[in-house]
Backbone as a printed PyTorch tensor [residue, N CA C, xyz], in Angstrom:
tensor([[[-39.6250, -58.2830, -27.4590],
         [-39.6810, -59.4700, -26.6380],
         [-40.4630, -60.5880, -27.3430]],

        [[-41.5140, -60.2210, -28.0350],
         [-42.3250, -61.2070, -28.7430],
         [-41.5090, -61.8780, -29.8450]],

        [[-40.7190, -61.0820, -30.5530],
         [-39.9250, -61.6250, -31.6600],
         [-38.8830, -62.6090, -31.1370]],

        [[-38.2910, -62.3050, -29.9880],
         [-37.3230, -63.2250, -29.3810],
         [-37.9950, -64.5550, -29.0550]],

        [[-39.2070, -64.4980, -28.5550],
         [-39.9570, -65.7210, -28.2740],
         [-40.2540, -66.5190, -29.5320]],

        [[-40.5450, -65.8210, -30.6170],
         [-40.8030, -66.5020, -31.8880],
         [-39.5430, -67.1930, -32.3860]],

        [[-38.3850, -66.5040, -32.3220],
         [-37.1170, -67.1290, -32.7390],
         [-36.8240, -68.3640, -31.8920]],

        [[-37.0380, -68.2630, -30.5750],
         [-36.8110, -69.4150, -29.6960],
         [-37.7640, -70.5570, -30.0270]],

        [[-39.0120, -70.2340, -30.3090],
         [-39.9900, -71.2620, -30.6650],
         [-39.6100, -71.9450, -31.9790]],

        [[-39.1610, -71.1740, -32.9680],
         [-38.7140, -71.7730, -34.2310],
         [-37.5260, -72.6980, -34.0220]],

        [[-36.6080, -72.2850, -33.1790],
         [-35.4560, -73.1210, -32.8780],
         [-35.8910, -74.4250, -32.2130]],

        [[-36.7910, -74.3210, -31.2510],
         [-37.2710, -75.5190, -30.5460],
         [-38.0280, -76.4580, -31.4910]],

        [[-38.8170, -75.9110, -32.4050],
         [-39.5200, -76.7370, -33.3820],
         [-38.5140, -77.4630, -34.2690]],

        [[-37.4570, -76.7640, -34.6760],
         [-36.4170, -77.3980, -35.4850],
         [-35.7330, -78.5340, -34.7490]],

        [[-35.4240, -78.3280, -33.4810],
         [-34.8070, -79.3860, -32.6730],
         [-35.7670, -80.5620, -32.5220]],

        [[-37.0390, -80.2860, -32.3180],
         [-38.0370, -81.3490, -32.1820],
         [-38.1620, -82.1630, -33.4650]],

        [[-38.2180, -81.4890, -34.6010],
         [-38.3170, -82.2020, -35.8820],
         [-37.0780, -83.0510, -36.1290]],

        [[-35.8970, -82.5080, -35.8030],
         [-34.6700, -83.2680, -35.9810],
         [-34.6460, -84.4960, -35.0670]],

        [[-35.1110, -84.3330, -33.8490],
         [-35.1580, -85.4650, -32.9170],
         [-36.1120, -86.5450, -33.4130]],

        [[-37.2730, -86.1430, -33.8870],
         [-38.2310, -87.1140, -34.4420],
         [-37.6230, -87.8030, -35.6620]],

        [[-36.9140, -87.0480, -36.4830],
         [-36.2760, -87.6360, -37.6590],
         [-35.2150, -88.6610, -37.2940]],

        [[-34.5210, -88.4410, -36.2030],
         [-33.5090, -89.4210, -35.7730],
         [-34.1460, -90.6600, -35.1470]],

        [[-35.3010, -90.4840, -34.5220],
         [-35.9880, -91.6290, -33.9260],
         [-36.7350, -92.4580, -34.9680]],

        [[-37.2480, -91.7960, -36.0030],
         [-37.9840, -92.4730, -37.0760],
         [-37.3610, -92.1030, -38.4150]],

        [[-36.2350, -92.7030, -38.7850],
         [-35.5200, -92.2880, -39.9890],
         [-36.2910, -92.4880, -41.2920]],

        [[-37.2730, -93.3670, -41.3140],
         [-38.0250, -93.5660, -42.5520],
         [-39.2010, -92.6020, -42.6750]],

        [[-39.5620, -91.9050, -41.6120],
         [-40.7260, -91.0260, -41.6460],
         [-40.4120, -89.5650, -41.8890]],

        [[-39.4220, -89.0290, -41.1710],
         [-39.1100, -87.6030, -41.2320],
         [-37.6160, -87.4460, -41.4620]],

        [[-37.2380, -86.5440, -42.3550],
         [-35.8250, -86.3030, -42.6200],
         [-35.2120, -85.4910, -41.4850]],

        [[-33.9670, -85.8000, -41.1300],
         [-33.2560, -84.9980, -40.1460],
         [-32.8370, -83.6890, -40.8000]],

        [[-32.3650, -82.7650, -39.9850],
         [-31.9140, -81.4750, -40.5090],
         [-30.7550, -81.6670, -41.4850]],

        [[-29.8380, -82.5750, -41.1610],
         [-28.7010, -82.8450, -42.0500],
         [-29.1630, -83.3690, -43.4070]],

        [[-30.0840, -84.3050, -43.3840],
         [-30.5650, -84.9040, -44.6340],
         [-31.3640, -83.8980, -45.4660]],

        [[-32.2110, -83.1140, -44.7930],
         [-32.9980, -82.1150, -45.5090],
         [-32.0900, -81.0680, -46.1530]],

        [[-31.0560, -80.6420, -45.4290],
         [-30.1140, -79.6690, -45.9760],
         [-29.3490, -80.2660, -47.1570]],

        [[-28.9550, -81.5240, -47.0520],
         [-28.2420, -82.1780, -48.1530],
         [-29.1220, -82.2730, -49.4040]],

        [[-30.4030, -82.5410, -49.2110],
         [-31.3150, -82.6190, -50.3450],
         [-31.4540, -81.2480, -51.0060]],

        [[-31.5930, -80.2080, -50.1890],
         [-31.7360, -78.8550, -50.7360],
         [-30.4560, -78.4090, -51.4310]],

        [[-29.2880, -78.7530, -50.8650],
         [-28.0080, -78.3230, -51.4270],
         [-27.6040, -79.0950, -52.6770]],

        [[-28.3490, -80.0930, -53.0660],
         [-27.9690, -80.8930, -54.2220],
         [-28.1200, -80.1160, -55.5410]],

        [[-28.8700, -79.0340, -55.5310],
         [-29.0400, -78.2050, -56.7290],
         [-28.5460, -76.7900, -56.4480]],

        [[-28.1450, -76.1140, -57.4860],
         [-27.5980, -74.7590, -57.3440],
         [-28.6470, -73.7730, -56.8350]],

        [[-29.9090, -73.9390, -57.2420],
         [-30.9500, -73.0300, -56.7550],
         [-31.1840, -73.2260, -55.2570]],

        [[-31.0910, -74.4690, -54.8040],
         [-31.2210, -74.7350, -53.3760],
         [-30.1030, -74.0930, -52.5830]],

        [[-28.8960, -74.1470, -53.1110],
         [-27.7630, -73.4940, -52.4360],
         [-27.9780, -71.9990, -52.3540]],

        [[-28.4390, -71.4070, -53.4480],
         [-28.6840, -69.9590, -53.4570],
         [-29.7670, -69.5920, -52.4460]],

        [[-30.8190, -70.3810, -52.3690],
         [-31.8990, -70.1180, -51.4170],
         [-31.3900, -70.2280, -49.9850]],

        [[-30.5800, -71.2460, -49.6900],
         [-30.0310, -71.3870, -48.3440],
         [-29.1250, -70.2190, -47.9790]],

        [[-28.3110, -69.7640, -48.9220],
         [-27.4430, -68.6160, -48.6500],
         [-28.2770, -67.3670, -48.3910]],

        [[-29.2970, -67.1320, -49.2180],
         [-30.1600, -65.9640, -49.0140],
         [-30.9120, -66.0520, -47.6870]],

        [[-31.3670, -67.2310, -47.3340],
         [-32.0350, -67.4200, -46.0480],
         [-31.0830, -67.1420, -44.8930]],

        [[-29.8550, -67.6330, -45.0000],
         [-28.8460, -67.4090, -43.9650],
         [-28.5480, -65.9120, -43.8280]],

        [[-28.4160, -65.2090, -44.9480],
         [-28.1620, -63.7580, -44.9180],
         [-29.3570, -63.0340, -44.2890]],

        [[-30.5620, -63.4110, -44.6750],
         [-31.7650, -62.7840, -44.1330],
         [-31.8450, -62.9480, -42.6190]],

        [[-31.6940, -64.1690, -42.1510],
         [-31.7840, -64.4300, -40.7090],
         [-30.6360, -63.7490, -39.9740]],

        [[-29.4240, -63.8690, -40.5020],
         [-28.2740, -63.2520, -39.8480],
         [-28.4010, -61.7430, -39.7750]],

        [[-28.8360, -61.1130, -40.8580],
         [-28.9910, -59.6580, -40.8580],
         [-30.0470, -59.2240, -39.8490]],

        [[-31.1630, -59.9180, -39.8060],
         [-32.2110, -59.5160, -38.8820],
         [-31.8210, -59.7490, -37.4310]],

        [[-31.1390, -60.8350, -37.1560],
         [-30.6720, -61.0360, -35.7810],
         [-29.6120, -59.9990, -35.4140]],

        [[-28.7280, -59.6760, -36.3480],
         [-27.7280, -58.6470, -36.1030],
         [-28.3920, -57.3050, -35.8480]],

        [[-29.3400, -56.9380, -36.6970],
         [-30.0170, -55.6490, -36.5510],
         [-30.8360, -55.6020, -35.2670]],

        [[-31.4030, -56.7120, -34.8990],
         [-32.2670, -56.7390, -33.7120],
         [-31.4700, -56.6530, -32.4150]],

        [[-30.3340, -57.3250, -32.3440],
         [-29.6460, -57.4670, -31.0760],
         [-28.3580, -56.6640, -30.9410]],

        [[-27.8700, -56.0260, -32.0110],
         [-26.6270, -55.2820, -31.8700],
         [-26.7750, -53.7900, -32.1730]],

        [[-27.6910, -53.4080, -33.0160],
         [-27.8800, -51.9990, -33.3480],
         [-28.7120, -51.3580, -32.2470]],

        [[-28.2020, -50.2790, -31.6380],
         [-28.9890, -49.6470, -30.5640],
         [-30.2870, -49.0510, -31.1050]],

        [[-31.3220, -49.2000, -30.3300],
         [-32.6290, -48.6730, -30.7070],
         [-32.7980, -47.2860, -30.1020]],

        [[-33.5270, -46.4440, -30.7750],
         [-33.7260, -45.0820, -30.2620],
         [-34.9420, -44.9930, -29.3600]]])
């Protein structure tokens, strides 16, 4: 239950940062802009893919695999 709360909190923080970035475009990058900056290099793409696999695997393991 605690981990679910942490995932929800991370999601809410991301939405908050994106909202602030849209309200103040010169101060904080939006999620789209930050992702575009990271994806501009091959190492950034690899890191994003590994991060996506890590998060996806853990969410899959947490919510679909039955626990004993």
